[in-house]
N, C-alpha and C positions, 0 to 999 in steps of 0.2 A: 526274468529274461525279456518279457514283453516291454516292461518299463525301460530297460536298458536299450532295447532296440528303438523304442519310440523316441527316447532322448537322443540317440545317435542320429536318427532321421531328422529330428528337429534341429540339431546342431549343424548338420550338413546343409539343411535348407537355409539357416541363418548365415552360414558361411559361404553360400553360393556366390561366385564372382559377380561383381557388378559390371554392367555393360553400358557404355556411353550410347546415347541415342541422339537423333536429330531433334533438337528442342522445338524447332519450328513445326515439324510434323506432329510431335506430341501435343503441342498447344492447339494446332488446327483440329486434331481429332477430338480433343476435349471440348473445344468451342462448338464443334458440330454436334457432339452428344448432348451438351448442356444447353445449347441455344444461346445465340448472341443477344445481349440486352444492353440498352443504353441507360435504362433506369430499372430499379426493382423496389417494390414495396412489399413488406411482409409483416405479419402480425401473429400474435399468439399469447402464450402465458407460460409461467414456469417459476424460476427462483433466481435471485441474485444475492451476492455475498459482499460483506465489508472486508476488503483486502487489508491485511495488516492488523486486524482487530480481533484476533482469536481470543477465546476465553483463557486458554493456557497455550504455551508453545507446542503442546502435544495435540492440539485440536486443529480442525479445519477452520477456514474463515466462517464467521456466523452468517446464517442464511435468512432471507426474507422471501415471502411469497410474492411473486409478480402476478397480479390479477389481470393485467392488460399490458401488452407490449406492442409497439408499432414502430417500424423504422422504414424510412425511404432513403435510397441512395441514388444520386445522379452522378454517373461516372464522368460524363463530359464536363460537368461543372465542379468535379472533385468535392462534392457536397453530400452531407448526410443530415437527416433530421430524425432524431430518436426520442421517443417518449415512452415512459412506463410508469405504472402505479405499483407501489409495493406496500406490504403490511407484514406484521409479524407472522400471521397465519398459524400453522401448527408447528413451526420450528421452535426449538427451545430458546428461551430468552437468556442466552449466555453469550457474552462477548460485547465488543464495542458497538454502541448504537442501539442496543437492546435494553429493555423491551421497546419496540416501536409503538408509539401511541397512534391509533387510527391508521389512516392510509395516506401515504405521501406520493406526490407526483414529481418525477424527475424528467427534465427536458434538456436535450443536448443538441446544439447546432454546430456543424462544421462546414466551412466554406473555404477551400484552399488552405492557406496558412492561418486561418482565423477559427477560433473555437469559443463558444460561449454557452452559458446556461441561462435560465430565467429564475428570478426571484419575484414571484408574482408575475407582473407584466414587464419587469425591468430586466434588461440584458446584463449579465454578469460576465465580464471577460475572463477567459481561462487561458492566457497565453502560455503558461507552463505546460499545459496539456495538449497544445495544438498539434505538435508533431506526431504524437502517438495516436491522436484521434484521426489524423489524416492517414497515417499508416494503417489504421483499422479498416478504412475503406478498401484498401488494396489487399486486405487479408480476407475479405468476403469471397465466396466461391467464384463468382464471375469477375470480381475485381482482381483476384489473384491471376487469372488467365490474362487479363488485359495488361496488368503491370508487367508480368513476365514477358509478354509479347513485345513490349516497348523497351525492355531492359537490354543493354548492350552486352551484359555478362551472363545472360541466362544459360543454364546448362540442364541437361536431362540425363538421368542415370537409371537404368532398369536393374532391379534386384529382387530377390526373394526376401520378404520381411514377414516374420511370424508365419511362415508357410504359405504366403500368398505373393503373387507377382504384383509388384507396385513400381511406379516410376516416380522418382524424386526430382522435382524441378526446383532449381535454386537460382536466386538472383539477389542483387543489392537494391533495396528500396530506399528512396530519399537520400541516396548517397551515404547511408549510414547503417542500415539494418539488413542483416543477412536473413532473407526469408526463404524457408524451405517448405514445399508443399508436396503431398503425396497424391498421385492420380492412380485410381484402381483400374482393373482390367475392363471395366465398363466405361472408361474414360471420364470418370466423375472425380471431382476434387473431394478428397476425404478429410484432409488435415492440412492446416497452414500454421506454421510455427515460426516465431522469431524470438529475439531477446530484446528487452527494454531495460533502461536503468532503473534501479530501485534501491532505497536505503538499506533494506534487509538483505537482499540476495545479490546485490551488485548487478551483473547481467542476468536479469530475471526472465524465466521462460514465459512467453506470451503466446498462447496456444488455442486455436479454434479447431474443433472437430465436428465434421458434418456427416450425418447419417440419415437413413430413412428417406432417400430421395424419392420424389414423386413428380409427375408431369403436371405443370400448371400452364395451360394455354400454350403448349409447345415448348416450354422452358422447364428443364429439370432443376429442382431446388430441394435442399434437405428439409426434412420436417423436424429434425432434432439438432439444435445448435448447442454444443457443450464447450465451455471455455475455461481455461486455466490461467491464473496469474500466480506464480510461485515457482517452486521447484520440487516436483513430487519425488525426485531422487533423494532429497535430503530432509524434507520437512512435510508434515501432513497438510499444512496450509497451502492449498493451491487451487481448489475448485472455486470458480468465480461466478459463473452464470450458466444456466441451462434454460433454453426456451423451446417449448413445443410449438411448432409453427402450424397454424390452422388456416392461414390465408396468404396467398402470394399473387401479386399483380405486376407482371413485367411490362416494361416499355410504356409506362404512362407518359402522357405529354407534360413534360416538366421543363419547357423551354425557358421559363422565367427563372433567373438566378436568385439565390437567396440575397436579400438586402442585408448587408453587413452594417450594424449600427456604428455610428461614429465612435462611441465609447469603446467598442470592441476593436475597431480599426486602429485607434490611437493607443491601445493598452500595450504595456511592456511588462516584463517580469520585474517587480520592484526590487531595489537593492535591500539587503538586510540592514536595518538600523536598530540599534539598541541604546538604551539609556539606563543609568543606574541611580537608585535612590537608597540612601542609608536608612535602614530601619532600626538599627541599634548599633552600638560600637562594634565594628568588625563584621556587620551583617548587611549585605547589599542585595536588593531586589533588582535584577537586570531584566528589564521589560522591553516590550516592543512587539507589535503584531499580536497574534493569537496565543502564543506560548511564551512563558517566562522562565527564568532560572534564578536561583538564589546562591550567592557566594558567601561563604562563612570563613572568616579568618581565624586560624589557630596560631599557636606560638611560632611554628616554623613552616607552615604550609597552609594551603587553602583547600577547602572542600566545596564542590559545586553540587547543588541539588537540581537535577534534571538537565539533560542535554537533548532538547527536542529538535525535530524536523530535519536538519541537514548540517553538513560540514560548514557551509557558509555561515549559518547562524552560530555554530559552536566557535568558529574562529572570531566572530564579532564579540561574543560573550567573553572569550578568553582575553582578547585585546582590552576590553573594558575593565576586566578585573585586574589585569596587569597594570593598567593605568592607575587604578585605585590602590593596589598593593604591589608595587614593582619589584620587591625583593623576596617574594615567596612563591614557590612553585605550587601548581595545582596537583595534588597527590591523590585525591579521591573525587569521584563523581557518583552521586546517588541517582539511581534509575528507579523512578516510582513504579513503573510497570513496563511490560515488553511491547506495548502497542507501538506501531511504527512511527506515529507522529511524536511519541514521547521518547523514543530510543534512537531516532534517526541521526542524531549528532554524536552518539557515544564513541564511534570509531575515531573521531578527531582527538578525543581525550586519551584513548588507549594508545594512539600513535605517539603521544607525548608522555607515555609511561604513567598515566594515572590509573589507579585501580578502580574497578567498577563495583559499587555496592548495590546488589540486586537480589531479588527473591531467588531462593534456591531452585524453584521450578523453572527458572529461565536458563539454568546453567548449560544444559546440553545444546539448546538452540543457539545460545550466544557463542559458545566455544566452537561448535561444529559448523555453524552457518554464518551468523551475523558478524562475528568478529574475526572470521577467517580472512586473511589478507587478500585473497584473489577469488574470483576473476571479476575485474571491473574495467573492462576495456572501453565501454561506452561512456562512462563518467568516472575516470580514475580519481581516487582520493588519496590523502596523505598515507593512510595505512597500507593501501594496496601498492603504493609506490615504493614501500619498503620491502616488498616481497623478495627481491633477490638477496637481501641482507637480513631476512627474518631470522632472528637468533633467539635463544631461550629468554634473554632479558627483555625481548619485545613481545613475548607471548602474553596475551591479555591476562591480567590478574583480576580475579573475581573474589570479592568478599561476599559470601552468601548468607542470606538472612532467612531463617526458618520461622523465627518468632520475634526476636529483638536483637539489635546490634548497637553498640555504643562506640562512638568515636570521640576521643578526648585527648587533650594535651596536659591534663592535670588540673586545668582551670576551666576552660570552656568545655561544655558537654553537648554532644549531638546524639540523640537517641533515634534510631530507625525502627519502626514497628511494622510488622506484617498485619494486614487487614483481611481476616478470613471471611468466607461466606458472602462474597460479592458476586452478583450476576454479571456485572460489567467486565470483570477480569479476575483471574485466580492468582495473580502475581503482584498484587498491590502493596506498596509500602507508603507510609506517611513518615514525616520527619518532625521531631519535636525538639525545640531548643528550650529546655526548662528554665534557665536563668532569664531568658528574654520573654518567656511565656508565649512563644510563637509556634504555631502548627502549620506545616506546609503540606499541601495535598494536591493531587491532580485528579480531575474528573469527578471527584466526590462532591465538592462544593466550590462553586466559583462566585466569590463575593461580587456584588454589584454596588453602584452608587446608592447612598441612603435614599436619594430621591426617586430611584428607579423601582419598578414593580419587582417585588421579591421573586426569586426563582420558585417554580413549583416543587413541592416536596416530593422526593422519590426515595427508593429503597437505598440508594447509595448514600444519601444524606442521613437517613436513619441509621445505617450501619456505622457511619463516621461518628455520629453522636453516641451510639452504644459503645464504640471502641474507646472514645475519650472517657466515658464513664467507667468502663471496665478497667482501664489502665490507670484511672485516677490522674489523668494528665491535667496539669495546671495551664490553662490556655486563656490568653487575653485577646490574641489576634490570630486570624486565619489568613494565610497567604496562599492564594491559588496559583497554580501553574497556568491556569486560565483565569481570566477575570482580574479582580482587584484585591485590595486588602480590606478585611472586614473584622468587626468585633465579634467575640464569642457570644456576647449578649445578644447581638442581632441574629447570629446563627441559631441559638437556642430558641429565640422567639419565632423564627421562621419554621424550624422543625416542629415546634410544639403548636404551630397554628395560631399564634397569638398576634 
């Protein structure tokens, strides 16, 4: 009876009617409680995760220890300088980017519409990330109040949420992103949430949660910053960063603007350019940039190995293969594993009725989340545009691999093998063309030029070598989804330390 009563009370609290408030008064009260700042610098430690690189689709993003974190924001200059050191720490070495060797430093600059990182002392433009990095400034606790105060469409609504009185302030940032923030009964910003485009989730939740407020020189600032990138409603992968703040310095004198390097000011998002090279009759390597695909011609169709990165890249690969083989449809696409940079272009093939050959452990995530046709309002793609006419014949067809899968027309044979016991990912597939003696892999071995320094031997390379031996695969050439084409003789020499 008590449980029923408690549930009824909770339901009534959640269902309590919302009440519109004067947004100006709400923001003024919050600014008075939190303190007005022109700049803020804070430091601490915690952890950060690799978004889109989970070990399996049932896992959260893989974490790394952040030993030192420091960030400075200048609201007047719309600028941010962020630096942190990360290492593997005590987190399990499972997922993309693990195990991390030693300690790495990451540096991010944002100045207005420009964003860049550093490679050593050299600036590296990041034009594709500039808008979200600028958005992130206005999602900080004090930045949220400033942006809301400047917005023409800001609104405030009071309601009971999880049994507590909260006010939700909502406005459009950068003319594109709907930002919602909660302000508690102490007039402190607790949570700021929006949605950003992502190949996995479409409109992906981007969420900062602020707790443990303390007074720092008359300014209230949270001592725990916890952030999400993902969608906790549909997938375990969403925890991105948590920083325990140990020092805060408000209103530092930062009148000097960040100097934007010329290479950053002149950078634009480059167009997708691919080129194809015939490796054997009916086998083409479609390369360009950091990720590659392989087209294989069968009697009355084409199969593509790997659809990485984005729809733009997939469209370029499809166009190039149609130029090579104009009279045959692409009916299959092999997905080596579920990491976002290797699966980001799959939806383009699905929209054109290709079946996806993938590891069985990816099934639920692909069907329920990644290949679902909506919602992608920020960056619509071909598959989401079919949403009103989504019919059974457009439901994604998955060919699931638990151990081995063979695709053949009676003459050409393509064998797809699962690779178990990998720390990098639990959904890895490799593709073997036995007649051509070609092995295609992603992330396990990336061949380099013969004149280049060989890659350091790691567990992924050793597992690949063991898989080749266990399956008795006849291999002459390795084709990397990353890197180049190399001989099996060179691969064995590297793995065996010769």
